[in-house]
C-alpha positions in Angstrom: 0.7 21.1 13.3 1.1 17.6 11.8 -1.0 14.8 13.0 0.7 12.0 14.9 1.2 9.0 12.6 -0.1 5.7 13.9 2.9 3.5 14.5 3.9 0.0 15.4 1.8 -1.7 17.9 -1.3 0.4 17.2 -4.5 -1.1 16.0 -5.2 -0.3 12.4 -8.4 1.8 12.3 -11.8 0.4 11.3 -13.0 1.6 7.9 -15.7 1.2 5.2 -14.7 2.8 1.9 -15.5 2.4 -1.8 -12.7 1.2 -3.9 -12.2 1.2 -7.7 -11.5 -2.5 -8.7 -12.2 -2.5 -12.4 -12.6 -0.4 -15.5 -15.4 -2.7 -16.9 -18.8 -1.0 -17.0 -20.9 -2.0 -14.0 -18.0 -3.7 -12.2 -15.9 -0.6 -11.3 -16.6 -0.4 -7.6 -16.5 -2.5 -4.4 -17.2 -1.6 -0.8 -14.1 -2.5 1.2 -14.2 -2.7 5.0 -11.8 -3.6 7.8 -14.0 -6.4 9.1 -13.8 -8.3 5.9 -10.0 -7.9 5.9 -9.7 -9.1 9.5 -12.0 -12.1 8.8 -9.7 -13.2 5.9 -6.9 -13.9 8.4 -4.4 -12.3 6.0 -1.8 -9.7 6.4 -2.7 -6.2 5.0 -0.3 -4.0 3.0 -1.9 -0.6 2.4 0.1 2.0 0.5 -1.0 5.6 0.1 -0.2 8.2 -2.6 -1.0 11.9 -2.6 -3.0 12.5 -5.8 -4.2 10.7 -9.0 -3.0 12.0 -12.4 0.4 12.9 -11.0 3.9 11.7 -11.9 5.6 9.7 -9.2 2.4 7.9 -8.0 1.8 5.8 -11.2 5.4 4.5 -11.1 4.8 3.1 -7.6 1.3 1.8 -8.3 2.6 0.0 -11.4 5.5 -1.5 -9.5 3.2 -2.8 -6.7 1.0 -4.3 -9.4 4.0 -6.1 -11.0 4.6 -7.6 -7.5 1.0 -8.4 -6.8 1.5 -12.2 -6.8 4.4 -11.8 -4.5 2.0 -10.3 -1.9 -0.6 -13.0 -2.6 2.2 -15.7 -2.1 2.8 -14.1 1.3 -0.8 -14.3 2.3 -1.1 -10.5 2.2 -3.9 -8.4 0.8 -2.6 -5.4 -1.1 -4.6 -2.2 -1.2 -3.7 1.1 -2.7 -5.3 4.3 -1.4 -5.6 8.1 -1.8 -8.0 10.8 -0.9 -9.3 11.0 -4.5 -12.7 9.6 -5.2 -13.5 6.3 -6.8 -14.6 8.0 -10.1 -11.2 9.7 -10.4 -9.5 6.4 -9.7 -11.4 4.7 -12.6 -10.8 7.7 -14.9 -7.1 7.5 -14.1 -6.9 3.8 -14.7 -8.6 4.2 -18.1 -6.3 7.1 -19.0 -2.9 5.5 -17.9 -1.6 2.4 -19.7 0.3 1.2 -16.6 -2.8 1.3 -14.4 -5.5 -0.3 -16.6 -4.9 -3.9 -15.4 -4.4 -3.4 -11.7 -5.1 -6.5 -9.6 -5.6 -4.7 -6.3 -8.3 -2.2 -5.2 -7.7 1.6 -5.2 -9.4 2.7 -2.0 -11.1 6.1 -2.2 -10.9 8.0 1.1 -12.8 11.0 -0.1 -13.8 12.0 3.5 -10.1 11.9 4.4 -11.2 10.3 7.6 -8.9 7.2 7.4 -5.9 9.2 6.3 -6.6 11.5 9.2 -6.9 8.6 11.7 -3.7 7.2 10.4 -2.0 10.6 10.9 -0.9 10.8 7.2 -3.1 13.7 6.0 -0.7 16.4 4.8 -1.7 19.6 6.6 -1.5 22.2 3.8 -2.8 20.3 0.7 -5.0 17.9 2.7 -3.7 14.9 0.6 -2.3 11.7 1.9 1.4 11.4 2.6 3.3 8.7 0.6 2.8 6.1 3.4 2.9 2.3 3.6 1.5 0.2 6.4 2.0 -3.5 7.0 -0.7 -4.9 9.4 -0.7 -8.4 10.8 -3.8 -10.7 10.7 -4.8 -9.5 14.2 -5.1 -5.9 12.9 -1.9 -4.6 14.6 0.4 -2.3 12.6 3.8 -3.9 12.4 5.6 -1.6 10.0 5.1 2.0 8.8 7.1 3.9 6.2 6.5 7.4 5.1 8.3 9.1 2.2 8.5 12.8 1.2 5.8 13.5 -1.4 8.5 13.8 -4.1 10.2 10.5 -3.4 8.8 7.1 -4.5 9.1 4.1 -2.3 10.9 0.7 -2.9 8.4 -2.2 -3.3 11.2 -4.8 -2.8 11.8 -3.3 0.6 8.1 -3.6 1.5 8.3 -7.3 0.5 11.6 -7.8 2.4 10.1 -6.4 5.6 6.9 -8.4 5.2 9.0 -11.6 4.8 11.0 -10.7 7.9 7.9 -9.9 10.0 6.3 -13.2 8.9 9.4 -15.2 10.3 8.5 -13.9 13.8 12.3 -14.2 14.4 15.2 -11.8 14.8 16.3 -10.7 11.3 19.7 -8.9 10.9 20.3 -5.8 8.7 19.7 -6.4 5.0 18.2 -9.9 5.8 16.6 -11.5 2.8 14.0 -14.4 2.6 15.8 -17.7 2.9 18.8 -16.4 4.8 19.5 -17.4 8.4 17.9 -15.5 11.2 19.6 -14.6 14.5 19.5 -17.1 17.4 19.1 -15.3 20.7 
C-alpha cells in the first residue's frame, strides 16, 4: 500500500539532515534543518529524485541548477534530495560534469524518514518518488507535483507556479509572471 502524500495545506515536516554542499575537501557537508529554513522567512522548493548515478535525475538536477538564481530572485531556498547518503552525493557530483558546480544542497535522507513522512517513499524499491514541494515561509505546503520515476519534471513550470503562489491572487490557466491576474 502506498503512503499518503502530504498535500496542500499540510505543514511540511520538521527535519535535520546532512547535505552535500561542495566537492572541496573539508567543506563537503552541511547539517540542514527545518528550523533554519523557517527562520530565514523564505519559500522552500524541495525536489526529490529516486537514485544517484542514474539517467533522468542528473538532467533535472542540472536544469534546477541552471535556474538557481531564478529561485533566489523569488526569495526561495532550493534543496534537492534523495534517499542516497551524503558520500554518494559527493561522489556523484565529482563524477558527473553537470553536477560539479551545484549551487544548492543535496539533502541525504538516508533513514528515509523524511521521504516517508512526506508520503513519497516508493513501496517496492524504497526510493523517493520524483516529487517537488513548494512550501511558503510559514512552513505550509502550497504545491506538490509527483512524476512517474521514468519522467523528468519541468523546472519552468515549478517557477511559474511559485510566481503564481507569490502573487496571492487568482491566476488563470497558463498564467505567466507579469500577466494580469483575475479580479474576483
